C-alpha positions in Angstrom: -30.0 104.7 44.1 -32.1 105.4 41.4 -34.1 108.3 43.4 -30.9 109.8 44.1 -29.0 110.1 40.4 -32.8 111.5 39.6 -33.0 114.1 42.5 -28.7 114.6 41.8 -30.1 115.7 37.7 -33.1 117.9 39.6 -31.3 120.0 42.6 -27.3 118.6 42.0 -25.8 118.3 45.7 -26.6 119.7 48.6 -26.7 119.3 52.0 -27.7 117.1 54.3 -29.7 119.9 55.7 -31.2 120.7 52.8 -35.4 119.8 52.8 -35.4 117.8 49.9 -32.7 115.5 51.0 -34.2 115.2 53.9 -37.8 114.6 52.2 -35.5 111.7 50.0 -34.4 110.7 53.4 -37.2 110.2 54.2 -38.8 107.8 51.1 -35.8 106.0 50.7 -36.5 105.3 54.7 -40.3 104.1 53.4 -39.4 101.5 50.3 -39.2 98.6 51.5 -35.6 96.9 52.9 -34.0 94.1 54.2 -31.8 96.0 56.3 -31.4 95.5 59.9 -33.9 97.4 62.3 -31.0 98.7 65.1 -29.6 100.4 62.0 -32.0 102.5 61.3 -31.2 105.8 62.9 -27.8 106.3 60.7 -29.5 103.8 57.4 -30.1 105.8 55.1 -30.5 109.2 56.5 -29.8 112.6 55.1 -26.1 112.3 55.9 -25.9 109.3 53.5 -28.6 111.0 51.3 -25.7 113.9 51.2 -23.2 112.2 50.7 -24.1 109.7 47.6 -25.1 112.8 45.9 -21.3 114.9 46.8 -20.4 110.7 44.9 -22.4 111.3 41.6 -21.1 114.6 41.3 -17.2 113.4 42.7 -18.1 111.4 38.7 -18.2 114.6 36.6 -15.2 116.0 35.3 -15.6 119.6 35.1 -15.5 119.8 38.9 -12.7 120.0 40.3 -11.7 119.8 43.8 -15.1 119.1 45.2 -14.3 115.3 45.2 -13.7 112.1 47.8 -10.3 110.7 47.4 -10.8 107.3 45.5 -9.4 104.2 48.0 
């Protein structure tokens, strides 16, 4: 979460095809974790990282119309 927030503060929200998002995804996947190895294709993939960056943006009140709905 801290690495994703640091990336967001430096680069804002980016798409899953952004080179920086892909690099961050690879870095996050290289860290030790207790995740299930069978789910490694989806765990911290570029799409998930980009979604997390968009979630940070959704919390900013000055950005209208780009937020995901809160459920």
